[in-house]
N, C-alpha and C positions, 0 to 999 in steps of 0.2 A: 170669694164667701165661695163655698161647694155646695154644688144645686144638687140634688139625688130625688130619684123619685121613692115612692112609698112602699116598694120591695127594698130597694137597695138600699135605704134608712134603716130600714128594720132588719136587715141583712148586717150593716154594719153595727146597730146596736147591740145585738146579740154578738157578734163575734168582737166588740171593744167590753165587753161585760165579762165574757169568758175569758177572754186575754189577762183582766184585770183581777179573775179570784184570787184569793189566798187561802192560806191553811191554819190560820193561829190559834194557838191553844188559848180555853178561857182562864182569865185571871180573876180574882175577887175585887171586888169597888173598896178603894183607900178610904174613899171619903167614908164609908160605913164602917172599916174599920178603924179608924182612926176617932169616931163615935163613941170606941170601946172603952178608950183612956189606957191604951198600951201600956205596958209598963217595959218589956222590951220587944223590939223589931221583928218578926217572923224573916228567918234566914234568907229566904228567896229576895230579901229587900235589901240586906244588907251589903253594900259596895266597896268591900275592899281594895277592889281592884282600880279604883278612882284616884287619882293624885288632889288632893286638896291641899296641898305645900304650897301651890306657886299661885296665887291669886292676888292680883294687886286692884285695890279699891281703885276706883273709878268715878268721876262726875261729869256733867253732861259737855264740860271743857275740852275732855279728850274724845268724846265720839264726835263725831259732826254728824252737824242738823243742817239739812237740805230745804228751803220754803219753796214750796211747789209754786207759788204766783212767782215769784222772783226770778223762778226755772224758768218759766214758760215766757217770759215779757225780758225776759234778760239779752238786750240788745248785745252787748259786750262779751255776753258767754262765761262772766265771772262765776255765777251761781252754777250752769254747768261744767264748770274747770272742779266747783269743789263737789259737785257730786262724781264725775269721774275719778277726784282725789280718793272721794268715801269707798267706791266700789272697789278701786284698784288697792289702795294700801290697806281698807278693814274690812269690808264685805258687809258693815252694818253702816247705818244711819237713820235717822229718824225726822217724821215730817209729821207735824202736827194736827193732833184731831183727837177726837173723845169717841167713847159709846160705856154704854152700862151694862152691866152685866147680864146672862143669860145662860147660866147654871143649878138654879135651886131646886129641880121638880125632885119628888120625895121618889124613896127608891122604887115604891110599888110602879110610879107611873113609869120610871127610867128603865124596869124593865121588859116596856113594851117596845122600846126603842133599842134593844139588845144589838149586837151584830148577830145576825145570823150565821149557818157554816158556809165559810168560802167567800164572806164578803167584807169590804171594808166600812160599808157605811153601819154609824148606831154606838152603843154606847161600847166600851172595851179596851184595853189595850192592843196596840198595832207591835208587826215585828217579832211577837214570841212563840217560837219557831220548835221550842222543847221543853220538858217539864224540867229538865237540870237549869234550863236560862234564868238569870238573873232577872228582876223587875224592877220597873222603875215604880217609884212613891206619886202617883198620879191614876187618876181616872181622864178617860180621852172619850170624847163624843167627836165623831167624827164625820163629814157630809160631801159629797157630790155634789157641784150645783152648777156645774155649765160645762159641755152646753145641755140644753133642759135632757137629752136623750139620755143621758150619764144619770139622770138621780133615779134613785134607787126608791121602792115604794113606799119608803120609812120616810122622807123628806114628805109627802103627801099626807102623811100621819099626825105631823109635829102640830100642836099647838097653832089656831091662826094667827095671833098675833106673834108668836117667836116665829113663825113660815114667814108673814109678810116683814115683819122685821130684817130676815134673814137674806129672804128676797132681795130689799131694797139696798140692803148694804153692801152683800156681794156685788149688786150692780154698779156701784157706788166704787167698789174698790177697783171692779175688773178697769173701770175708765183710768181710773189714778196709776192701776197697772200699765197697761199700755202708755200711758204716756211717758212713765218712766221710761220705759223699755227703747221706747221711740228715743228719748232725750240720751241714754247710753247709748243707743245705735250711734245718735249724734256725735257725742263725746270720742265714738271709736273711728269715726269716720265708714260707718257701715251704711248702707244707703236704707231707707226708710220702707220703700217697698218690700225689703229683705227680710228685715226686722218684722212687718205686719203679717208677712206670710209665713212664718214661721209661730208666731205667738198669738195673731188678734184673736184667730177662732180657736186657743188653745183651751184646755183642758182646767176648769178651776173647784178647788175643793177647798173646806174649811174643817180644822181641826181644833175643836176647844178644849181646854184643857184647866183640869182642877186638880190642884197640889195643895193637899190637906197639912196641918201644922204636924210635925212631927217630934215625940219629947227624943229621939235620937237621931235628928238633923245630919248629926255630922257624920252617920254612916248608910245614909240612902242616898239616891238621885233621883230628883223629880223628873229627868228627861238625858237619857243616858249622852257621852260627847259624839256628836253626829255633825253629817252637812245635809242640808235639804236637797232631795231631788228636783230641784222647781226651777223657772226660769227665776222668779221673785216671789220670797215670802213675805209677807206683810203682817205685823204683828201688832196688836191692839191689848195695851193692858187694862185688863176690865178694873182691876183695883192696882195701887200704889205702891205694894210690896215687891221689893227686890229680890229678884230669882235668877235671871238672866244673866248667864256669864259666855264671855267670847274668849278665843284663841288667840291671841297675834301676839308673833315671835315668841313662842314657845310658853306664855304667859295667859293664863286665866285672868281676865278681865272683867266686872263686876257690872251691870250696865244700871244707872239708874234709871228710870223712864223719867221723861218730862210731861206735864200734863196737857193733856189734850194733843198728845202724839202717837203717829205711829213707827214703830221701828221696823224697818224695813231690811232683809239681806239677802244678798247673791246665790242663787240657789248652783247646785253642778249643772243643773242645763244652760247656763248663762254664761256659766265658767268656759264649759263648752264650745257654746259660740261665740264668743268673744279669742276664742283660742288660747286659753290661759292668761288674756291680762286681766279682766276682772276673776276674784278669789270668791270661791263658796267656802266661807271660813268655819270653820267647828265651833260647835255652841252646846250649851247645855244648859240645865235649870236645877236649882238647888235649893231645899224646901227650908222653910222656918219651923223654929220649933214652938213658935207661938200664933202663927197668923195663918190663914190659907192665903193661896196665891189663885189666880184666875186670869187666863189670857185667852185670846181669839186669835191662832195663825190661819190666815187665806194663803193658801199655795196656788200661784199662776204659771202653769206650765205649758209647754208648746203642743202643737197642734198632735193629735193621737194618730192622725192617717199619715202624718209625714215622717223626715228623717231628722234625726239629731247630728250634728257636725259644726267645725267653725263654718262661719259668716264666708261666703265664698268673696266679700269686697274685702276681706283681713288677708287673704292667703297671696301669696307673691313668690319668688323667689330665696326673696331675705328672711321671708315669715312662712316656713311653711306648716301645713298643719299638725298639731299635737296632739288632734284626738284622730280617730278614725272613725267612722259613720254608721250609724245602729238605728234601727228602726226606731221609733219612739216608744211605741206600745210592748217594743221587747226590752228597751230601757228600765222601763217604769215596771214591768213584770218582775225583771231581774233585782230592783231595789226592794218590791214591796215582800217576796218571799224571801227575805235574807234577816238575820239578827241586825238589829242597829248597833254598829259600832265604827267608833272614830268617824273619822271623814268618809263623807258617805258615798254608796255605789257610783261609782265610773266606771259602768261597762266599758268605754271606751279606750279604758286605760288599762282593764283588766288585772284587777287587786287580785292578789295570791293572799289565801288565809296565812300564809308560815310564810317564813323566810328558809329556802332551803339551808338542811342541815350543814353544808360544807364551807358554807361562810359563816358559821357559830365557831368562833374563837375561845371555848370556856375559863381556857387557863389565863386570861388577863386579867390582868391587877386594875381594877378602874381608879384605884387612886392615881391622883398627880400632881406632881412636883411642879409648881410655877416658875417661869424662867420672864425675862425681857428682854429686848433685844439688847440694851444697854451691856450686856455681861457679854455678847457676840464680838469678834473684832469688826470693826471698820475699816474698811482701805482706801484710800482715796486713789484713784487711777489718777490723775493729773499730777499730785504729789509724789507719787510713786515714780513718775518717769521725770520730775524734775528738780530730785531731791539731791541735792548735790551733798546732804550730809548723813543719805543713807538713813533718816527718821522712818520715811515711812517702809523702809524696805524691811528693816529691822522687826516692824509690827506685823508684816507679810511674812515674813521667817517665825514669827512668835506664832501667829494664826496657824498657821498651816501645820507646824510642830507640836504645840498642844492642842488646839482644838481640830483642825481639819476642814472647819467651815469658817469662812469669813464671808461678808457682806462686802461686796463693791458698788464703788459711788464714784461719780465723775468720769465712767467709763465712755464715755464717748459713743454709746449705740444709741442713735437719734429716737429720741422719748416718745414720738411719733410712730415711726416704726415698731416700737415696743406694745406701744397700746394696738395699733392696728393686727399686731400678729394674737393679742389677745381676742381682739374680735372676730379674727378669721377662725381661732380655736373653738369659741361658743359654737358659730354656724356649725361648723363640722360637727359638733357634738350633738347639738338642734338639729340634725337632719333626721327626718323620718326613716325608721327601721329598714325599711325596702332600700332608701338609699345608700345604705352605712351599708348592707350587705355586701355593693358592691364594689367595697374598698375592704372586705375580708381578708385576714391571710391565710395565702392557698397553703396546701401543704407542704410543711418542707420551709416554709418561709416565715420570716422575723416581722416584714413590714405589713401594714394594714391593721384594722380593726381587730383586738384580741389580747387575750392575757398572755404574756411571756412565763417561762417557769413552769408552764404546767405540765409533768410529766408522768402523772399517776393518776388514778380515778378515785384512787384513797385522800390525797394530796388535798391541805386546805387551800381556802381559795382566798386572793383579796379582794374585798368590795371596793373594785376599781375597772373602769375601761380603760383601754390604754390603745394607743392609734402610734406607733412606730415607723420610724422611716428612717432611714440611709439615704444621707444629704451630699458627703462629699466621702472620695473621691470622685466625678460623676459614673464611672463603667458600675461603681457600687450600687446606683439606685436601679430600682426592681421597675417595672413597668406599671406599677400603681403609680408612681409617681406622677409620672405623664397626665392619668386620667384625673387627677386631683380639680376640682375646679379651678378656672384659671387662676382668679384672684387667691386663692388658697397659696397656688402655687407659685405665683410670683413673690408674696410676700414671704413665704419660708426659703426661695433662693435667697432675696435680698437680707430676710433676718439671719439664716446659717452664714451668709458670709461676713456681717459684721459680728458676727459670735466668734467666727473663725478667726477672724485678725484679734478682737480682745484677746481669745485665748492664748494663743502663739506669744502676745505680747505678757502676760501672768506667767506662762508657763517659763518663758525667757529669763522674767523677774526672779520667779524662783528658783531657775539655776543659777543666778549672780548671786542671790542669797545663801547659798549652799556652796558656791565656790566650784560650781561645775562652768564648763567651756561652753559659750555659748551656740557652737557649732556642734556640739553634742548634743544638746538639747535639740537643735535643726534636723540632726539628721534622724532622732527617735520620733517627733510628734510633727515635724511642719508640714509632710504631705501625709499625715495619719488620717484614720477612720473617722467621720464626725457624723454623728446618729443625735436624732430627737426621738423622745417619747412625751406624747399628750396626755394624759392624764385627766380623767374626769371621777369624783368623787362623787356619787350622789348619798343626800341624806339618807340616815338609818336612824329607824324608831329606837333599835338597841343598841347604839353605838358601841354602848363598854363591852359589846360581846363583838365586835368585827376590826378587819385590819382594812384600812384602806390603801398600804403598802405596807409588807411583813418587814421586819426588821432585816437589815441588809447594807451591805458597803457597795459603793458602784467600782466596777472592773476598769473604767477609764483614767486615765490622765487626771483631768479634770471635768467635773460636772457642773454648767452654769444653769442655774433656774432662774426659771421668768416666773413669778407667783403669783396666782389672781387668787389669794386665800392664804389658808395657813399650813404649809407641805411638811415645813420640820419643824421644830421645838422654836424656832427662832420668829420674832416678830418682826417682818420684812420692813425695813426704810421705803418710803416713796422713791419710785424710780433708780431701785437700787436691784444688783443679782444676788443671789445668792450663792455662793459657788462653796464646792467640796472636793477635797484631794480626793481620787479615786484611785484602787488598787495599782493599777498601772505608775502612777506619780511614788506609792510608796516604794515601791519595787526600784523603781529610779531614782529614787532620794537616799537606797540602802536601808528604809526604814524608817529616817529622821522626819518626815513628815507622814501622817497619820491618814488612812481612810477610812475615818469615822463610821463608824453604824448610825445607820436614821431610820427612821420609819416614819408613815403618815397616819394620822387618825382620823378618823370621820366626824361628822354633825351631825347631829340629829333632825335639823331645822333645813338647813343650807348645802346646797351642790358648792363643789370646790372646782376648780379647774388648775391646770399647771403645767410647762411646756419645760422638760430638761432637754439640755443641749449635752450630748458626752463627746468630748474632743480625748481622743485615743490614739496611739502609735499609729507609725507605717504598717500596715497589714504583712509586708514582704521583710521584714525588719526583724531584730532578736529583743527581746525584753528581758533586762536584767540591769543591776546598779552599775549606776554612771561610774567608767573607770575613772573620771577626775576623784572619786571620793573612796576608791579601795587603795588601803595600802595593808603596813604590816600590824597597825594600831587601829586599821579600822576593814578588817575581811567583809567579803561578800557576804551579807543574811541570806540571799537568793539565789536559787539557780539559774543559769540561762535558761529561756524557753521562748520557743518561735511565736511570735505575737499571733499570728491564725492558731497554734496550736494553744494556747491562751485562750481564746474568746472562744473556739471548739468548746471548750471543758464549762466556760463559765455559762454559754448559752444554753448548753444542753445537760443542766442539771437544776435540782427545784431550788429555786430561792432562800438562802437561810444561810443567817445570819456574813461575819467576814467572809467576801468571798478569795482566799488566796491560793497561794496555785498549790498547797498541800491537800486542798479540800477538792480537787477535782475529782470525782471518783468514777463519771460516767464515760461510754467507749463513744467516739466520736468517728465522723470522717468527715473528710475534707470532698464538698462536690466538684471543684474544679482548681486551677492552679490560680485564677483569680482570689480567692480569697474567700468563696463563697461560701456556707457553713449547711449542711442538712442537720436540719434537728427536726423532731418528733413532738410538737406538743397536743395535749389533750384538747379535746373540743370542750369550753366552757360558756354558759349563759353570758349575756350582757347584765351587768347589773342595773346599767341606766333605767333598760326595760324592767328587769327587776323592782328596782326602787320604785316604779310606777304601780306596783301592784301594794295593795295593802298589807301589809305583812305583819303578823302579830307575833310570829315566830322567827328566828333566823336558822335558815336552812344548817345544818350541823356541819359542812363542808366551809362554812365560813366563821364557825366560831372559832376562835382561836383562843383556847386554853393554853398552850403553849408559848405565850408571850407575857412579859412583866409589866404592867401598867404603872408601876410605880414611881419611875423617872422620865418622866418628857412633860410635855408640852408646852405651851404658852399662855399668856395672856392675849385672849382675842381682840385685836383691834377692826372693827367693824369697818370696812372698808367703805367708804363714799358714796354714794349712788348719786347723780341729779337727774331730773326728771327735766326731760326739756321742755315739757308744755306747763310745769308748774314755773321752771323758771323763768318763761315768756312771759305766763299770765301773773303780774305780780302788782295790781292796781286795784283800793281799795273805793268804791263807790258810793255816793249817796243813791238811797234806793228807798220805793214805796212798797210795800208789802200789804199783797192779800192773800188770807188762808180763810181756809174753810172751819168751819165751827160745829160740833154737832149739839144739838140743843137735849136738854134733859128728856124729851119723848122719844129719844135715839132718830129725829126726821134731820136731816141734812138742811140747815139754816145758810144757803151759799151767799148770802148777800153780806153776813156779819163780817164787818174786818176789824183790824187792830193790827199796833204797830208792833213791829220784831227788830229789834236791833243788829243795825250792818256788823257779821260778824268776820272778824279777821281771819283769814285762809291760811296763813303761812305755817302756823303752829298747831293746827287744828283746835283753837279755842271757839270751840263752835256755840256756846251757849247763848242761849233765848233771852231776850227780855221782854215782857207784858207790861204794858201799864197798867198799875192797880185800879181796882175798880173806885172811882172817887177822887182820883189824880186829876180829875180834868182833861186828861190827854185818851180814855179807852173810846172816846168817838171823833177823834180827830188825826189829821194827816200830821205826822212827825218827819222832820227833815234833820239828816244828821251831814254835820259837817267832816268828811271824812279826810284824814292826810292821806296824800301818795305814798308816802314814804314808807318803807318796808321795814319792819322793824330787825332790828339785829339778834337780838335773843329773846328769852322769856319775861324779864324783868323791862323792858323795853316796852314787848309787845300787852303786857297788863298797862303800863303808864299811858299806854296808848288808847287802849280801851278804855281806862276812868276818865282821860282825857275829852273820849269820845261822848260817852254819858253827860261831861258838866258842861259841853258846849252846844248840847242841840238844842236846837231852836225850834219850839213847835208853832204849828201854824192851826188854830183853830178851826172846825169847818166840821158842818154835818155830813153822815154817811147815808148818802139814798139808797 
């Protein structure tokens, strides 16, 4: 605890108040406006900018419910694991409790408690920073409640009964918040003292919300979509009118509050403290056309005299900090002095207001044609090698000739090696920005972090970050290769070697299918250049305007893609490679095999990563149609060109469409005799860093109005994600439950106990059961015989729930 002398205390009080001053615009009371029986809504309240089409109906089975007493007394950590799951996956959960309304003062009385200029406390809306800004259909009464020195004079002027109720309620909620924060820390493995040092003497405030009924409820917003700049928010529904909605996986879900329950959500501050493990989820309030809704949100924040940043206990070489440190007062000042828009203020990620114009592709057609992987040829490598009747060879020939793309299964590359490669690439892209700068492209180099093919300041940009490496022959490797983290370097060494062997097998089989002599294939490709491009596509709020990778064909012989998401309009098979024919093989096959044009689109919710390995011809040779194919009836369709010259032209131009030899227009020079190429790419910003900023508009250079969007992508199948902690914890237990009940007089009756059904944890069916009054069980201990078998599906889970209810054994006994 902080100990201050009187002068220091007064100085800190004055300084903190000044730091938290705001300059909000005054707005009328919607509670009074609603009394006038309006036919039409004032235009500033009409919210045409809000999407109402994606709302899922929710019941309490879908939203986790946490039992506080079981959480505290849980020796097997089952409730703790539910708490961890709720904060990690949802950001919202509910705890049983109750309070009564606190909002019906007459208008004249309310005017005594209006916000003063520059102050937060009192009646009035927050975050109104301009006269043009859209307004929420709500009245707000805000108070800072702790530490006491932060309370404004308005607090002492409140009616005595209200003031006493707030005093007692806020103290109880503070204790509850600290207990929850400690439990979060325990679930995360954060030292308890570290949690206490950040949150125990933190600022607490309350916001009482009144949402009057609105005759045009579909046109207004009670509370704009946002996340809270808090550690925890504990919401109390004063009346049980539904209105709160949370955004999960891009879908708005309506929350139906449980009786005698709190709704708790993780705020931005705890998302930062957990280093992004727990989510500060976006939420909003909608209004009813018939009934008013009242709620009380209590915000528990960090200490104002400290810093915000990820917990030291979580940071190590494998888990670097995702947020930079920032002074707490600076963080809150930034949050309070902006308009409330979307996922809330996270200064530690330096969010932008607009997406830079260079990333906007206005000419992209957003209509999408669906595809599925069954239409794309699948080649079985083992059958191809051992196929005496050439059936699989004919499939390969068809795939390369008609598609230019195919998927390769049973390829012989070690599956664990593939997974290790994916993991290492994730770590690479998750390095802090300062670490990544050590691996940036040097002037005139291809290798390192940065976009390729950017040759002018006017050129449109791909919404992707790339890490490029030349891997073979060894003499082509740049110094950056040896500077990579050891585990990544060793993984790339092993992975690239296996993919090189696989590529040669596929090229040899392709030559066999074409009738090209095997030695001729080896002469061109066996000692060829191999390179890798690791691709990171961050989520984008305006995905229809940008391109992850603009349409192009690859200059290589073969490209083998290890996909960690969707990169091309193909749904990848498990443990399969996506293989595509490159320009060099199209030339070598004299146009029989097709280097097909492809591109990458981005997702609005999720990042994507992939690793493309390019197998190219020898740099000291010539690229031309294979001699075996040329005769009087099949003349060459491509002229000869030195391989080095071919690649010089390719890498020194803007990447546009198919990369044939006739399209090489730029001047280029050779650096030296070993095939190194001088290139001059323009510097562009990291889109991974750009994506951390809250972009409302895409920068124009990323807007791709030159792209036709009408003929691409696939049905996205979500990659299975296994949470090891949830995997390990799969046991259900018998439990006794004790909860807090609040009486009608708003006083806590801590000894009141009732039964709550033990809940299944696997599917999120966390709906509570309280024995009804008169059932004979309301003052009893109840034991539940719970099966230890984990249900396999939803039907089994529901059947198990019914069985639990029917086999419950009650033991009557008085509660002291």
